[in-house]
Backbone as JSON, one array per atom type, in Angstrom:
{
  "sequence": "XXXXXXXXXXXXXXXXXXXXXXXXXXXXXXXXXXXXXXXXXXXXXXXXXXXXXXXXXXXXXXXXXXXXXXXXXX",
  "N": [[0.92, -1.2, 0.04], [0.49, 2.31, -0.78], [0.61, 5.59, -0.11], [0.02, 9.16, -0.24], [1.31, 11.01, 2.37], [0.43, 13.08, 5.42], [2.41, 15.21, 5.1], [2.62, 15.46, 2.33], [4.65, 13.65, 1.38], [5.63, 10.35, -0.03], [4.39, 7.49, 1.42], [5.07, 4.0, 1.97], [3.62, 0.82, 2.66], [4.49, -2.34, 3.59], [3.3, -5.49, 3.12], [0.57, -5.32, 4.63], [-1.72, -5.75, 7.29], [-4.8, -6.89, 6.69], [-8.32, -5.92, 7.19], [-7.01, -2.93, 5.87], [-6.65, 0.22, 7.15], [-6.37, 3.71, 7.2], [-5.85, 6.94, 8.48], [-5.62, 10.11, 7.74], [-4.86, 13.5, 8.65], [-5.49, 16.32, 7.58], [-5.61, 19.64, 6.28], [-7.81, 20.92, 3.76], [-8.39, 22.66, 0.54], [-11.4, 24.17, -0.69], [-12.95, 22.26, -3.3], [-10.59, 20.55, -3.59], [-9.41, 17.41, -4.73], [-9.63, 13.93, -3.62], [-8.3, 10.95, -4.39], [-8.7, 7.38, -4.49], [-7.16, 4.31, -5.11], [-6.66, 1.02, -6.47], [-4.94, -1.98, -6.94], [-5.02, -5.59, -7.38], [-4.13, -8.94, -7.71], [-4.89, -12.2, -7.95], [-8.22, -10.88, -9.18], [-10.28, -9.67, -6.57], [-12.8, -8.91, -3.91], [-12.9, -5.63, -3.12], [-13.27, -2.98, -0.87], [-13.51, 0.37, -0.93], [-13.38, 3.44, 1.16], [-14.11, 6.95, 1.78], [-13.86, 9.04, 4.31], [-14.86, 12.03, 5.97], [-14.16, 14.12, 8.57], [-14.92, 11.96, 10.11], [-17.38, 10.9, 8.99], [-18.66, 8.8, 6.51], [-18.35, 9.84, 3.3], [-18.21, 8.97, 0.74], [-18.24, 5.56, -0.66], [-17.7, 2.48, -2.07], [-17.99, -0.62, -3.45], [-15.86, -2.92, -5.12], [-15.29, -5.62, -7.59], [-13.29, -6.24, -9.38], [-9.92, -6.29, -10.83], [-8.57, -3.97, -10.59], [-9.27, -0.61, -9.68], [-10.64, 2.74, -9.12], [-11.72, 5.5, -7.09], [-12.88, 8.98, -6.79], [-13.23, 11.92, -4.82], [-14.63, 15.08, -4.34], [-14.03, 17.9, -2.34], [-16.35, 20.02, -0.97]],
  "CA": [[-0.15, -0.08, -0.02], [1.27, 3.47, -1.06], [-0.07, 6.81, -0.07], [0.52, 10.45, -0.03], [1.03, 11.2, 3.82], [0.17, 14.43, 5.98], [3.46, 16.45, 4.64], [2.64, 15.22, 1.03], [5.56, 12.74, 0.98], [5.07, 9.27, -0.25], [4.6, 6.43, 2.49], [4.65, 2.61, 1.63], [3.64, -0.19, 4.09], [4.48, -3.56, 2.84], [2.34, -6.71, 3.63], [-0.19, -4.68, 5.61], [-2.82, -6.62, 7.9], [-6.0, -6.48, 6.27], [-8.61, -4.85, 6.51], [-6.33, -1.86, 6.25], [-7.26, 1.63, 7.41], [-5.36, 4.91, 7.24], [-6.28, 8.26, 8.82], [-4.69, 11.2, 7.33], [-5.24, 14.56, 9.03], [-4.83, 17.38, 6.58], [-6.49, 20.7, 5.84], [-7.84, 21.1, 2.35], [-9.19, 23.78, 0.15], [-12.66, 23.75, -1.52], [-12.64, 21.66, -4.61], [-9.6, 19.59, -3.64], [-9.85, 16.21, -5.0], [-8.85, 13.13, -3.12], [-8.55, 9.82, -5.22], [-8.31, 6.16, -4.0], [-7.23, 3.35, -6.16], [-6.13, -0.15, -5.99], [-4.75, -3.16, -8.0], [-4.95, -6.78, -6.9], [-3.89, -9.91, -8.68], [-6.1, -12.12, -8.79], [-9.22, -10.11, -8.53], [-10.98, -9.99, -5.29], [-13.65, -8.01, -3.58], [-12.23, -4.51, -2.5], [-14.12, -1.93, -0.51], [-13.05, 1.68, -0.66], [-14.25, 4.44, 1.73], [-13.61, 8.16, 2.15], [-14.45, 9.61, 5.36], [-14.4, 13.28, 6.09], [-14.55, 14.37, 9.68], [-15.46, 10.73, 10.75], [-18.41, 10.61, 8.37], [-18.52, 8.43, 5.28], [-18.86, 10.51, 2.22], [-18.25, 8.08, -0.35], [-18.04, 4.03, -0.46], [-17.96, 1.65, -3.04], [-17.19, -2.17, -3.33], [-15.52, -3.37, -6.31], [-14.76, -7.0, -7.6], [-12.4, -6.3, -10.57], [-8.53, -6.26, -10.44], [-8.24, -2.6, -10.21], [-10.25, 0.57, -9.96], [-10.27, 3.89, -8.41], [-12.92, 6.49, -7.09], [-12.58, 10.13, -6.28], [-14.18, 12.8, -4.06], [-14.29, 16.5, -4.27], [-14.42, 18.63, -1.25], [-17.29, 21.02, -1.16]],
  "C": [[0.85, 1.08, 0.02], [0.33, 4.38, -0.93], [0.6, 8.03, 0.18], [0.27, 10.73, 1.69], [0.77, 12.64, 4.14], [1.02, 15.67, 5.39], [3.47, 16.39, 3.05], [3.77, 14.36, 0.4], [4.76, 11.2, 0.72], [5.39, 8.01, 0.86], [4.16, 4.99, 1.88], [4.6, 1.75, 2.89], [3.51, -1.62, 3.13], [3.89, -4.79, 3.8], [1.5, -6.24, 4.77], [-1.16, -5.99, 6.0], [-4.05, -6.21, 7.25], [-7.2, -6.95, 7.1], [-7.39, -3.68, 6.78], [-6.93, -0.5, 6.17], [-6.13, 2.59, 7.85], [-5.96, 6.13, 7.57], [-5.36, 9.17, 8.52], [-5.34, 12.63, 7.77], [-4.85, 15.66, 8.23], [-6.06, 18.43, 6.35], [-6.48, 20.98, 4.5], [-8.55, 22.35, 1.85], [-10.4, 23.22, -0.49], [-12.23, 23.33, -2.84], [-11.19, 21.0, -4.57], [-10.09, 18.33, -3.81], [-9.0, 15.12, -4.29], [-9.31, 11.73, -4.05], [-8.04, 8.38, -4.57], [-8.47, 5.13, -4.98], [-6.51, 2.14, -5.74], [-5.74, -1.09, -7.26], [-4.31, -4.35, -7.26], [-4.77, -7.88, -7.98], [-3.94, -11.27, -7.84], [-7.06, -11.08, -8.28], [-9.78, -10.42, -7.2], [-11.94, -8.69, -4.85], [-12.9, -6.83, -2.48], [-13.23, -3.28, -2.12], [-13.23, -0.68, -0.26], [-13.98, 2.89, -0.1], [-13.4, 5.47, 1.86], [-14.42, 8.64, 3.15], [-13.95, 10.96, 5.73], [-15.11, 13.71, 7.67], [-15.57, 13.05, 10.27], [-16.79, 10.28, 10.1], [-18.18, 9.82, 6.97], [-19.22, 9.21, 4.11], [-18.96, 10.1, 0.89], [-17.82, 6.59, -0.12], [-18.55, 3.34, -1.48], [-17.17, 0.22, -3.05], [-16.97, -2.67, -4.7], [-15.08, -5.01, -6.45], [-13.9, -6.98, -8.8], [-10.77, -6.38, -10.02], [-7.93, -5.11, -10.2], [-9.27, -1.54, -10.61], [-9.75, 1.6, -9.14], [-11.72, 4.74, -8.23], [-12.27, 7.99, -6.51], [-13.68, 10.99, -5.59], [-13.81, 14.13, -4.05], [-14.89, 17.28, -3.12], [-15.14, 19.85, -1.62], [-17.17, 22.14, -0.29]]
}
């Protein structure tokens, strides 16, 4: 798993325990976009969720080997 951290740097987590959850605290401007994506081989069920202030603002379950979703801050 690789993600942009709070300071804008890149962080990698090798062989994380699943399910994997990462909380990032960061101030964003209106219209900032966050994107989550994944790749697995073979295809598996993957659930992506974006929470803002501890509330789910977007949730999607996928069954393909790769996909992504985005959220625009309002």
